[in-house]
N, CA, C and O of each residue as an XYZ file, in Angstrom:
904
protein
N      90.662     96.106     95.190
C      89.987     96.075     96.089
C      88.956     94.481     96.040
O      88.764     93.851     94.999
N      88.546     94.183     97.058
C      88.470     92.476     97.616
C      87.417     92.147     96.977
O      86.612     93.023     96.660
N      87.259     91.167     96.741
C      86.292     90.158     96.553
C      86.293     89.092     97.497
O      87.280     88.706     98.124
N      84.951     88.561     97.578
C      84.843     86.815     98.585
C      83.331     86.399     97.760
O      82.286     87.048     97.728
N      83.639     85.147     97.162
C      82.855     84.506     96.206
C      82.593     83.194     96.857
O      83.357     82.238     96.987
N      81.884     83.277     97.077
C      81.288     81.955     97.586
C      80.393     80.832     96.897
O      79.256     81.126     96.528
N      80.907     79.527     96.719
C      80.760     77.972     95.674
C      79.777     77.084     96.711
O      80.078     76.995     97.901
N      78.818     76.565     96.275
C      78.101     75.083     97.032
C      79.435     74.243     97.609
O      80.426     73.804     97.025
N      78.940     74.211     99.280
C      80.215     72.985     99.749
C      79.581     71.745     99.394
O      78.420     71.378     99.215
N      80.906     71.136     99.345
C      80.238     69.298     98.889
C      79.830     68.531     99.875
O      80.337     68.982    100.902
N      79.144     67.557    100.123
C      78.895     67.016    100.904
C      80.353     66.075    101.538
O      81.355     66.080    100.824
N      80.387     65.379    102.741
C      81.353     65.083    103.629
C      82.663     64.186    102.340
O      83.849     64.401    102.091
N      81.250     62.784    101.612
C      81.780     62.019    101.098
C      82.618     62.405     99.709
O      83.530     61.733     99.227
N      82.188     63.405     99.290
C      83.574     63.784     98.496
C      84.828     64.297     98.813
O      85.869     63.972     98.242
N      84.684     65.491    100.165
C      86.131     65.562    100.346
C      87.079     64.026    100.813
O      88.170     63.715    100.334
N      86.499     63.442    101.594
C      87.114     61.879    101.625
C      87.710     61.219    100.560
O      88.875     60.821    100.563
N      86.736     61.074     99.439
C      86.871     60.194     98.557
C      87.859     61.287     97.672
O      88.734     60.501     97.310
N      88.219     62.501     97.154
C      89.345     62.838     96.353
C      90.128     63.618     97.121
O      91.348     63.479     97.034
N      89.656     64.427     97.870
C      90.726     64.835     98.940
C      91.768     64.510     99.897
O      92.729     65.167    100.298
N      91.378     63.409    100.152
C      92.281     62.282    101.350
C      92.999     61.465    100.550
O      94.194     61.278    100.780
N      92.432     60.938     99.622
C      93.214     59.447     99.318
C      94.001     59.962     98.033
O      95.013     59.282     97.861
N      93.830     61.010     97.037
C      94.128     61.044     95.657
C      94.639     62.223     95.729
O      95.468     62.416     94.839
N      94.429     63.365     96.652
C      94.749     64.979     96.439
C      94.295     65.348     94.984
O      95.219     65.589     94.207
N      93.270     65.414     94.591
C      92.768     65.778     93.691
C      91.298     66.062     94.037
O      90.617     65.182     94.565
N      90.857     67.126     93.784
C      89.751     67.811     93.458
C      89.162     68.409     92.912
O      89.864     69.384     92.645
N      88.155     68.543     92.462
C      86.799     69.107     91.156
C      86.556     70.583     91.709
O      86.045     70.948     92.768
N      86.905     71.061     91.014
C      86.382     72.550     90.119
C      85.081     73.133     91.221
O      85.020     73.894     92.187
N      84.423     72.542     90.674
C      82.671     72.777     91.661
C      82.497     72.320     92.556
O      81.378     72.409     93.061
N      83.677     71.501     93.277
C      83.558     71.334     95.003
C      84.334     71.875     95.855
O      84.275     71.607     97.054
N      85.167     72.712     95.340
C      85.542     73.913     96.021
C      84.488     74.745     96.545
O      83.433     75.122     96.033
N      85.091     74.987     97.878
C      83.778     75.449     98.934
C      83.901     77.343     98.451
O      82.914     78.038     98.208
N      85.072     77.737     98.424
C      85.116     79.598     98.073
C      86.438     79.673     97.468
O      87.307     78.804     97.384
N      86.416     81.325     96.912
C      87.766     81.836     96.989
C      87.692     82.839     97.565
O      86.584     83.230     97.931
N      88.966     83.657     97.862
C      89.395     84.397     98.457
C      90.417     85.574     97.700
O      91.554     85.360     97.281
N      89.801     86.640     97.663
C      91.041     87.510     96.766
C      90.510     88.679     96.090
O      89.355     89.062     96.275
N      91.332     89.255     95.308
C      90.830     90.354     94.406
C      91.169     90.330     92.950
O      92.078     89.675     92.440
N      90.307     91.144     92.330
C      90.051     91.013     90.958
C      91.529     91.821     90.203
O      91.802     92.923     90.680
N      92.403     91.318     89.121
C      93.802     91.976     88.838
C      93.075     92.588     87.585
O      94.065     92.929     86.938
N      91.926     92.970     86.773
C      91.257     93.125     85.605
C      90.775     92.221     85.040
O      90.344     92.366     83.896
N      90.718     91.080     85.669
C      89.867     89.716     84.251
C      89.054     88.896     86.135
O      89.496     88.582     87.240
N      87.674     88.909     85.392
C      86.574     88.891     86.497
C      86.934     87.352     86.803
O      87.047     86.489     85.932
N      87.124     87.119     88.427
C      86.702     85.796     88.557
C      86.117     85.163     88.711
O      85.623     85.458     89.799
N      85.407     83.742     88.144
C      84.242     82.533     87.771
C      83.556     83.135     86.747
O      82.338     83.225     86.904
N      84.057     83.590     85.693
C      83.226     83.839     84.232
C      82.124     82.945     84.465
O      82.427     82.140     85.345
N      81.362     82.832     84.171
C      80.306     81.534     84.433
C      80.735     80.194     84.611
O      80.584     79.263     83.819
N      81.390     80.178     85.940
C      81.498     79.043     86.802
C      82.778     77.956     85.758
O      82.771     76.766     85.442
N      83.975     79.364     85.432
C      84.669     77.799     84.639
C      85.784     78.193     84.632
O      86.352     77.483     83.802
N      86.760     79.165     85.193
C      88.076     79.343     84.995
C      88.278     80.221     86.205
O      87.541     81.202     86.306
N      89.105     80.011     87.057
C      89.494     80.624     87.998
C      90.811     82.191     87.792
O      92.017     81.955     87.864
N      90.327     83.543     87.566
C      91.511     84.216     87.485
C      91.887     84.779     88.416
O      91.962     84.212     89.506
N      92.384     86.645     88.151
C      92.496     87.590     89.237
C      94.345     87.442     89.998
O      95.354     86.873     89.582
N      94.081     88.201     91.144
C      95.404     88.358     91.363
C      95.552     87.201     92.686
O      95.287     86.082     92.246
N      95.824     87.172     93.850
C      96.314     86.535     94.518
C      94.514     85.844     95.437
O      93.632     86.603     95.839
N      94.486     84.850     95.495
C      93.642     84.299     95.317
C      93.629     82.658     96.855
O      94.583     81.922     97.108
N      92.772     82.641     97.260
C      93.148     81.512     98.261
C      91.978     80.763     97.806
O      90.860     81.112     97.427
N      92.578     79.593     97.958
C      91.296     78.286     97.503
C      91.411     77.549     98.627
O      92.469     77.248     99.178
N      89.543     77.054     99.204
C      89.434     76.272    100.254
C      88.422     75.693    100.010
O      87.552     75.688     99.138
N      88.740     75.025    101.227
C      87.635     73.309    101.038
C      87.412     73.502    102.663
O      88.387     73.544    103.413
N      86.266     73.599    103.079
C      85.862     73.350    104.648
C      86.646     74.648    105.662
O      87.092     74.693    106.808
N      86.520     75.591    104.546
C      87.681     76.591    105.480
C      89.091     76.091    105.716
O      89.729     76.523    106.676
N      89.451     75.469    105.134
C      90.802     74.787    104.848
C      91.887     75.008    103.535
O      91.511     74.398    102.534
N      93.047     75.702    103.377
C      93.584     76.152    102.466
C      94.005     74.268    101.750
O      94.218     73.397    102.594
N      94.063     73.909    100.308
C      94.175     72.827    100.219
C      95.489     72.594     99.014
O      95.830     73.402     98.150
N      95.955     71.496     99.234
C      96.873     71.112     98.440
C      96.858     70.120     97.451
O      96.696     68.957     97.823
N      96.999     70.368     96.252
C      96.667     69.318     95.142
C      96.343     69.308     94.293
O      95.950     70.470     94.183
N      96.056     68.650     93.033
C      95.565     68.832     91.708
C      93.557     68.994     91.604
O      92.593     68.358     92.031
N      93.804     70.304     90.725
C      92.517     70.521     90.562
C      92.164     70.135     89.363
O      93.135     70.288     88.621
N      90.988     69.581     88.626
C      90.201     69.067     87.579
C      88.829     69.409     87.568
O      88.205     69.429     88.629
N      88.177     69.737     86.268
C      87.119     70.125     86.136
C      86.626     69.376     84.859
O      87.330     69.317     83.851
N      85.611     68.907     84.926
C      84.589     67.643     84.047
C      83.974     69.144     82.930
O      83.137     69.980     83.269
N      84.707     69.074     81.609
C      83.893     69.788     80.907
C      83.121     68.868     79.692
O      83.634     67.892     79.144
N      81.782     69.410     79.408
C      80.684     69.020     78.525
C      80.832     70.119     77.218
O      80.165     71.125     76.977
N      82.084     69.454     76.406
C      81.804     70.041     74.900
C      80.130     70.384     74.270
O      78.927     70.209     74.468
N      80.822     70.800     73.665
C      79.089     70.918     72.904
C      79.158     69.563     71.794
O      78.108     69.002     71.481
N      80.088     69.241     71.406
C      80.286     67.622     70.506
C      80.009     66.913     71.084
O      79.540     65.923     70.523
N      80.098     66.909     72.570
C      80.477     65.513     72.792
C      79.029     65.290     73.908
O      78.150     65.934     74.481
N      79.597     63.745     73.691
C      78.653     63.293     74.972
C      78.819     63.130     76.131
O      77.899     63.365     76.915
N      80.216     62.619     76.621
C      80.407     62.603     77.810
C      81.625     63.613     78.316
O      82.452     64.216     77.632
N      81.431     63.583     79.858
C      82.765     64.604     79.915
C      83.765     64.391     79.527
O      83.948     63.251     79.102
N      84.921     65.392     79.480
C      85.979     65.309     79.573
C      87.179     65.534     80.484
O      87.689     66.653     80.420
N      87.612     64.808     81.168
C      88.260     65.334     82.950
C      89.526     66.255     82.335
O      90.347     65.476     81.850
N      89.959     67.655     82.194
C      90.307     68.402     82.519
C      91.268     68.920     83.810
O      90.812     69.110     84.938
N      92.738     69.120     83.420
C      93.204     69.244     84.552
C      93.749     70.943     84.793
O      94.633     71.535     84.173
N      93.091     71.324     85.638
C      93.424     72.888     85.339
C      94.474     73.497     85.927
O      95.071     74.437     85.403
N      94.867     72.825     87.447
C      96.599     73.028     87.871
C      96.520     73.000     88.870
O      95.507     72.980     89.570
N      97.750     72.992     89.186
C      97.774     72.428     91.145
C      97.804     73.860     91.955
O      97.867     75.019     91.545
N      97.738     73.336     93.180
C      97.313     74.106     94.297
C      98.696     73.863     95.353
O      99.300     72.795     95.257
N      99.255     75.132     96.571
C      99.719     74.677     97.249
C      99.115     75.436     98.328
O      98.734     76.583     98.095
N      99.033     75.115     99.055
C      98.202     76.137    100.578
C      97.386     76.827     99.563
O      97.528     78.041     99.419
N      96.613     76.221     98.905
C      95.523     77.226     98.676
C      95.693     78.279     97.529
O      94.840     79.071     97.126
N      97.155     78.094     97.033
C      97.117     79.236     96.256
C      97.703     78.173     94.719
O      98.228     77.061     94.659
N      97.335     79.077     93.757
C      97.907     78.491     92.024
C      99.574     78.678     92.749
O     100.072     79.327     93.670
N     100.049     77.664     91.687
C     101.198     77.308     91.292
C     101.706     76.838     90.169
O     101.581     75.616     90.091
N     102.386     77.480     89.001
C     102.927     76.861     87.994
C     101.530     77.352     86.532
O     100.908     78.403     86.376
N     101.512     76.182     85.810
C     100.806     76.380     84.799
C      99.176     76.144     84.805
O      98.983     74.960     84.526
N      98.119     76.734     84.988
C      96.329     76.571     84.455
C      96.006     76.598     83.785
O      95.948     77.783     83.457
N      95.565     75.929     82.990
C      94.860     75.695     82.110
C      93.162     75.855     81.938
O      92.645     74.977     82.629
N      92.410     76.455     81.436
C      90.970     76.323     81.000
C      90.371     76.190     79.404
O      90.883     75.645     78.426
N      89.035     76.935     79.553
C      88.211     76.901     78.185
C      87.221     78.080     78.669
O      86.586     78.124     79.723
N      87.261     79.032     77.610
C      85.905     79.840     78.113
C      84.620     79.169     77.628
O      84.279     78.779     76.512
N      83.986     79.156     78.874
C      82.384     78.708     79.079
C      82.439     77.057     78.423
O      81.539     76.671     77.678
N      83.140     76.518     78.653
C      82.950     74.808     78.049
C      83.035     74.786     76.448
O      82.542     73.785     75.928
N      83.686     75.915     75.446
C      84.090     75.362     74.320
C      84.967     74.986     74.188
O      85.375     74.224     75.063
N      86.196     75.392     72.516
C      87.681     74.787     73.038
C      88.597     75.546     72.658
O      89.602     75.414     71.960
N      87.916     76.697     73.437
C      88.839     78.047     73.191
C      90.060     78.280     74.448
O      89.827     79.122     75.316
N      91.102     77.643     74.477
C      91.905     77.105     75.865
C      92.320     78.781     76.322
O      92.314     79.844     75.702
N      92.647     78.415     77.631
C      93.456     79.777     78.574
C      95.033     78.743     78.782
O      95.114     77.515     78.768
N      96.154     79.773     78.968
C      97.103     79.037     79.493
C      97.312     80.353     80.522
O      97.236     81.467     80.003
N      97.611     80.241     82.180
C      98.352     80.910     82.743
C      99.275     80.711     83.735
O      98.981     79.758     84.457
N     100.625     81.468     84.117
C     101.229     81.099     85.143
C     100.789     81.541     86.704
O      99.939     82.415     86.872
N     101.196     81.117     87.406
C     101.449     81.654     88.674
C     102.512     80.710     89.519
O     102.987     79.575     89.517
N     102.564     82.113     90.330
C     103.620     81.809     91.609
C     102.745     82.115     93.196
O     101.997     82.998     93.615
N     103.151     81.234     93.573
C     102.102     81.963     94.923
C     101.237     82.500     94.721
O     101.157     83.639     95.180
N     100.060     81.911     93.866
C      98.931     82.300     94.084
C      98.522     83.746     93.572
O      97.449     84.270     93.870
N      99.833     84.548     92.483
C      99.999     85.550     91.656
C     100.423     85.073     90.801
O     101.156     84.086     90.859
N      99.999     85.771     89.560
C     100.151     85.492     87.494
C     101.701     86.279     87.843
O     102.039     87.329     88.389
N     102.475     84.991     87.116
C     103.589     85.322     86.947
C     104.431     84.135     85.962
O     104.759     82.972     86.199
N     104.594     84.971     84.826
C     105.069     84.501     83.913
C     103.721     85.100     82.302
O     103.139     86.162     82.081
N     103.748     84.177     81.796
C     103.149     84.323     80.043
C     101.730     83.844     80.677
O     101.459     82.933     81.459
N     100.958     84.795     80.044
C      99.442     83.965     79.454
C      98.663     84.291     78.369
O      98.683     85.472     78.021
N      98.049     83.592     77.815
C      98.142     83.394     76.543
C      96.679     82.255     76.376
O      96.436     81.169     76.903
N      95.831     83.202     75.282
C      94.677     82.872     74.466
C      94.139     82.063     73.575
O      93.900     82.774     72.600
N      93.729     80.705     73.300
C      93.426     80.254     72.094
C      92.428     80.724     71.721
O      91.958     81.440     72.605
N      91.480     80.684     70.323
C      90.988     80.223     69.520
C      90.400     79.460     69.487
O      90.810     78.698     70.362
N      89.251     78.875     68.824
C      89.158     77.170     68.761
C      89.827     76.617     67.681
O      90.126     75.435     67.515
N      90.028     77.528     66.989
C      90.865     76.943     65.712
C      92.563     76.689     66.531
O      93.166     75.754     66.004
N      92.905     76.992     67.039
C      94.011     76.800     67.559
C      95.132     77.754     67.493
O      96.250     77.381     67.851
N      94.889     79.207     66.976
C      95.725     79.736     66.683
C      95.078     80.661     67.563
O      93.853     80.740     67.662
N      96.498     81.880     68.678
C      96.373     82.569     69.309
C      95.575     83.869     69.404
O      95.388     84.641     68.463
N      95.045     84.045     70.881
C      94.026     85.359     70.394
C      94.123     86.315     71.404
O      93.243     87.165     71.542
N      95.751     86.225     72.601
C      95.850     87.436     73.357
C      97.165     86.839     73.733
O      97.526     85.734     73.329
N      97.749     87.473     74.386
C      99.243     86.804     74.667
C     100.081     88.213     75.707
O     100.741     89.053     75.096
N      99.955     88.295     77.099
C     100.437     89.506     78.213
C     101.545     88.323     78.813
O     101.495     87.093     78.792
N     102.413     89.142     79.273
C     103.034     88.605     80.466
C     103.085     89.346     81.760
O     103.412     90.523     81.907
N     102.596     88.213     82.979
C     103.130     88.816     83.995
C     104.927     89.187     84.664
O     105.931     88.965     83.988
N     104.951     89.669     85.843
C     105.648     89.244     87.005
C     105.363     90.238     88.378
O     105.162     91.434     88.588
N     105.488     88.842     89.262
C     104.366     88.975     90.212
C     103.451     89.655     90.479
O     103.358     90.379     91.471
N     102.297     89.436     89.225
C     100.888     90.003     88.825
C     100.848     91.415     88.572
O      99.905     92.058     89.034
N     101.714     91.970     87.922
C     101.415     93.085     87.655
C     102.239     93.002     86.405
O     103.306     92.392     86.464
N     101.809     93.618     85.148
C     101.417     93.292     83.522
C     103.304     93.924     83.265
O     103.837     94.929     83.736
N     103.733     93.124     82.586
C     105.521     93.467     82.428
C     106.147     93.243     80.562
O     106.869     92.281     80.301
N     105.933     93.771     79.986
C     106.101     93.489     77.883
C     105.022     93.671     77.562
O     104.046     94.195     78.098
N     105.357     92.864     75.933
C     104.321     93.550     75.035
C     102.911     93.219     75.278
O     103.080     92.223     75.981
N     101.903     93.330     75.207
C     100.667     92.426     75.233
C     100.179     92.474     73.532
O     100.371     93.514     72.902
N      99.532     91.253     72.854
C      99.430     91.663     71.807
C      98.110     90.511     71.588
O      98.051     89.385     72.084
N      97.082     91.185     70.677
C      95.649     90.534     70.134
C      95.477     90.087     69.421
O      96.063     90.971     68.797
N      95.050     89.116     68.326
C      95.665     88.368     67.560
C      93.484     88.091     66.813
O      92.528     88.146     67.587
N      93.389     87.919     65.790
C      91.979     87.937     65.145
C      91.967     86.213     65.003
O      92.848     85.405     65.299
N      91.001     86.063     64.595
C      90.713     84.303     64.701
C      91.773     83.949     63.323
O      92.440     82.918     63.229
N      91.740     85.114     62.268
C      92.249     84.515     61.201
C      94.676     84.457     61.381
O      95.542     84.136     60.567
N      94.736     84.931     62.768
C      95.544     84.895     62.741
C      96.469     86.495     62.697
O      97.479     86.611     63.392
N      96.148     87.252     62.116
C      96.767     88.790     61.259
C      96.531     89.720     63.294
O      95.665     89.856     64.158
N      97.404     89.936     63.137
C      97.483     90.511     64.253
C      96.421     91.822     65.064
O      96.070     92.536     64.125
N      95.952     92.253     66.066
C      94.616     93.001     66.010
C      95.643     94.310     67.198
O      95.322     95.498     67.229
N      96.453     93.918     67.776
C      96.965     94.919     68.907
C      97.824     94.464     69.181
O      97.987     93.246     69.250
N      98.988     95.687     69.526
C     100.235     95.792     70.130
C     100.691     96.839     71.299
O     101.615     97.519     70.854
N     100.399     97.164     72.495
C     101.626     97.527     73.579
C     101.644     96.975     74.615
O     101.128     95.973     75.108
N     102.652     98.149     75.062
C     103.712     97.564     75.475
C     103.457     98.347     77.462
O     103.335     99.481     77.924
N     103.493     96.859     78.072
C     103.170     97.255     80.068
C     104.221     96.860     80.338
O     104.697     95.786     79.967
N     104.945     98.008     81.306
C     105.986     98.092     82.678
C     105.401     98.415     83.773
O     104.746     99.438     83.968
N     105.602     97.619     84.465
C     105.589     98.115     85.720
C     103.866     97.761     85.995
O     103.513     97.741     87.175
N     102.871     97.502     84.979
C     101.327     97.651     84.834
C     100.933     98.908     84.770
O      99.822     99.269     85.160
N     101.888     99.756     84.224
C     101.866    100.971     83.343
C     102.071    100.699     81.619
O     102.663     99.856     80.946
N     101.246    101.888     81.337
C     101.255    101.508     79.750
C     102.532    102.356     79.359
O     102.822    103.274     80.126
N     103.185    102.183     78.442
C     104.508    102.847     77.821
C     105.112    102.437     76.550
O     105.670    101.374     76.280
N     104.832    103.822     75.562
C     105.695    103.569     74.302
C     104.787    103.684     73.364
O     104.119    104.700     73.174
N     104.677    102.149     72.420
C     103.745    103.142     71.429
C     102.441    101.814     71.732
O     102.742    100.750     72.274
N     101.287    102.079     71.357
C     100.427    101.160     71.036
C      99.349    100.954     69.750
O      98.682    101.978     69.607
N      99.130    100.282     69.132
C      98.998     99.543     67.585
C      97.463     98.982     67.509
O      96.937     98.138     68.234
N      97.079     99.482     66.753
C      95.269     98.334     66.809
C      95.876     98.730     65.068
O      96.438     99.665     64.497
N      95.229     97.073     64.667
C      94.854     97.190     63.534
C      93.417     96.491     62.916
O      92.840     95.616     63.562
N      92.999     96.882     61.846
C      92.195     95.844     61.616
C      92.291     94.669     61.091
O      93.407     94.276     60.749
N      91.208     93.891     60.920
C      91.811     92.651     59.732
C      92.246     92.278     59.208
O      92.698     91.136     59.293
N      92.393     93.285     58.083
C      92.449     93.232     56.769
C      93.858     93.552     56.827
O      94.496     93.359     55.792
N      94.490     94.023     57.880
C      96.032     94.450     58.617
C      96.523     95.873     57.982
O      97.674     96.283     57.833
N      95.112     96.576     57.615
C      95.057     98.018     57.695
C      94.912     98.571     59.479
O      94.321     98.104     60.452
N      95.989    100.071     59.203
C      96.349    100.150     60.601
C      94.892    101.422     61.322
O      94.274    102.399     60.899
N      94.934    100.803     62.272
C      93.401    101.973     62.818
C      93.780    102.889     63.870
O      93.282    104.008     63.989
N      94.759    102.356     64.712
C      95.142    103.209     65.752
C      96.886    102.779     66.144
O      97.668    101.829     66.134
N      96.798    104.120     66.448
C      98.818    104.657     66.516
C      98.513    105.580     67.697
O      97.773    106.488     67.316
N      98.867    105.686     69.199
C      99.043    106.736     69.714
C     100.377    106.208     70.931
O     100.789    105.058     71.085
N     100.724    107.164     71.494
C     101.947    106.365     72.625
C     101.580    107.693     73.808
O     101.366    108.895     73.964
N     101.762    105.850     74.682
C     101.772    106.365     76.270
C     103.199    106.785     77.281
O     104.324    106.380     76.987
N     102.971    107.495     78.272
C     104.090    107.532     78.962
C     103.567    107.927     80.542
O     102.824    108.886     80.751
N     103.978    107.203     81.407
C     103.775    106.594     82.478
C     102.169    106.835     82.959
O     101.668    107.526     83.846
N     101.585    105.884     81.893
C     100.037    105.621     81.547
C      99.243    106.642     81.331
O      98.035    106.505     81.524
N      99.671    107.623     80.975
C      99.257    108.692     80.447
C      99.688    108.784     78.873
O     100.835    108.647     78.447
N      98.604    109.025     78.165
C      98.350    109.039     76.874
C      99.855    110.673     76.452
O      99.828    111.610     77.250
N     100.662    110.729     75.556
C     101.427    111.854     75.204
C     102.093    111.747     74.137
O     102.971    110.901     73.968
N     101.758    112.557     73.347
C     102.265    112.730     71.875
C     101.017    112.558     70.892
O      99.848    112.846     71.150
N     101.550    111.999     69.653
C     100.330    111.999     68.779
C      99.764    110.909     69.189
O     100.313    110.011     69.828
N      98.148    110.976     68.673
C      97.276    109.792     68.494
C      96.584    110.210     67.074
O      96.157    111.255     66.584
N      96.674    109.123     66.753
C      95.910    109.182     64.989
C      94.574    107.333     64.986
O      94.511    106.179     65.410
N      94.027    108.095     64.382
C      93.108    106.985     64.137
C      92.779    106.949     62.810
O      92.595    108.088     62.381
N      92.606    105.944     61.850
C      92.476    105.760     60.608
C      90.070    104.794     60.438
O      89.521    104.050     61.251
N      89.726    105.133     59.636
C      89.360    104.684     58.732
C      89.345    103.046     58.151
O      90.358    102.346     58.172
N      88.586    102.777     57.856
C      88.512    101.146     57.607
C      89.292    101.133     56.155
O      90.194    100.342     55.878
N      88.863    101.986     55.423
C      88.827    102.447     54.130
C      90.943    102.995     53.672
O      91.394    102.841     52.537
N      91.825    103.591     54.891
C      92.509    103.487     55.180
C      92.890    105.219     55.099
O      94.036    105.668     55.095
N      91.881    105.866     55.050
C      92.011    107.929     55.099
C      92.087    107.775     56.544
O      91.507    107.004     57.308
N      92.832    108.576     56.707
C      92.606    109.287     58.257
C      91.838    109.989     58.936
O      91.863    111.212     58.802
N      90.981    109.374     59.818
C      90.061    109.934     60.720
C      90.185    111.419     61.795
O      89.607    112.505     61.791
N      91.160    110.844     62.588
C      91.338    111.671     63.845
C      92.799    112.250     64.093
O      93.368    111.169     63.937
N      93.687    113.005     64.323
C      94.779    112.785     64.617
C      95.391    114.412     65.553
O      95.586    115.575     65.201
N      95.509    113.693     66.776
C      95.318    114.958     68.052
C      96.949    114.771     68.826
O      97.890    114.047     68.500
N      96.849    115.427     69.586
C      98.018    115.878     70.800
C      97.718    115.821     72.275
O      96.778    116.161     72.994
N      98.729    115.333     72.414
C      98.208    114.990     74.013
C      99.363    115.067     74.834
O     100.450    114.541     74.597
N      99.054    115.756     75.809
C     100.592    115.818     76.981
C      99.814    115.833     78.343
O      98.808    116.448     78.696
N     100.881    114.668     79.180
C      99.730    113.921     80.626
C      98.331    114.039     80.058
O      97.419    114.815     80.342
N      98.415    113.030     79.157
C      96.351    112.486     79.511
C      95.719    113.495     78.427
O      94.694    113.122     77.856
N      96.245    114.694     78.125
C      95.363    115.829     78.376
C      95.488    116.034     76.494
O      96.637    115.802     76.119
N      94.693    116.345     75.545
C      93.850    116.767     74.522
C      94.580    117.862     74.452
O      94.406    118.759     75.276
N      95.453    117.958     73.522
C      96.029    119.881     73.261
C      95.432    120.018     72.240
O      94.632    120.950     72.325
N      95.435    119.479     71.198
C      94.979    119.977     69.437
C      94.080    118.871     69.294
O      93.797    118.075     70.189
N      93.540    118.863     67.835
C      92.825    117.554     67.252
C      92.567    118.151     65.919
O      92.717    119.343     65.651
N      92.302    117.539     65.380
C      91.932    117.075     63.926
C      91.139    116.540     63.304
O      91.236    115.466     63.897
N      89.886    116.238     62.077
C      89.366    114.905     61.829
C      88.855    115.269     60.331
O      88.625    116.287     59.678
N      88.824    114.345     60.218
C      88.032    113.648     58.830
C      87.251    113.141     58.523
O      87.029    112.230     59.320
N      86.372    113.160     57.497
C      85.329    112.591     57.048
C      85.849    111.190     56.091
O      86.948    111.162     55.537
N      84.903    110.130     56.024
C      85.531    108.997     55.272
C      86.008    108.942     53.826
O      86.594    107.927     53.450
N      85.821    109.867     53.057
C      85.746    110.668     52.086
C      86.998    111.504     51.840
O      87.352    111.731     50.683
N      87.727    112.003     52.959
C      88.803    112.853     52.994
C      88.301    114.186     53.552
O      89.361    114.718     53.883
N      87.606    114.796     53.767
C      86.866    116.115     53.775
C      87.305    116.652     54.896
O      87.631    115.727     55.640
N      87.503    117.808     55.462
C      87.830    117.624     56.886
C      86.573    117.824     57.509
O      85.733    118.279     56.733
N      86.105    117.590     58.890
C      85.354    117.805     59.713
C      84.814    118.937     60.214
O      85.679    119.725     60.595
N      83.838    119.262     60.337
C      83.570    120.835     60.905
C      82.829    120.802     62.309
O      82.547    121.854     62.883
């Protein structure tokens, strides 16, 4: 589904001072994006550009150059000039960086010809990874992970050409397993098991082509659920 997002155009003075002389642009000066989202929202709070193929324009012309943003962090009095990334004919190319809503949680994404290509990593403000995924020409390919702020792993899932495949794991922050299930062609297949925080099994089901065939459920004390 395509989206068109408009941002207020800058005055002509800024176009000449940044665009023509230095091939540098500021994020809030860009007139519009045009493209579609591939699972992440475009322009969350006016911060970082996400999505699939995106054409970035200034006065209706695709732009080539470096894009910067001034961040006002909560503990800073003066703005910090941050390089977000490079544009070639209006398309993102190479590494793009940003932060969530102006705090210190960093995002690193890789692009090729305007679409995600390579690793995408999010970090907690303490510098530890919070999320990692891999893309090949805009499609998710590889192992996707989530980590808690403590550094303990929260989930692991494999993607092949945007399709969930194989084992899918989730853990509580203390390392106790929370969920284990199996995917085939993006549909649940085989056994799915869910645990309570105390380690007691909560649910066990069998799936085929995404449909539940059978199930058993328990209470936190281990008694069978009626």
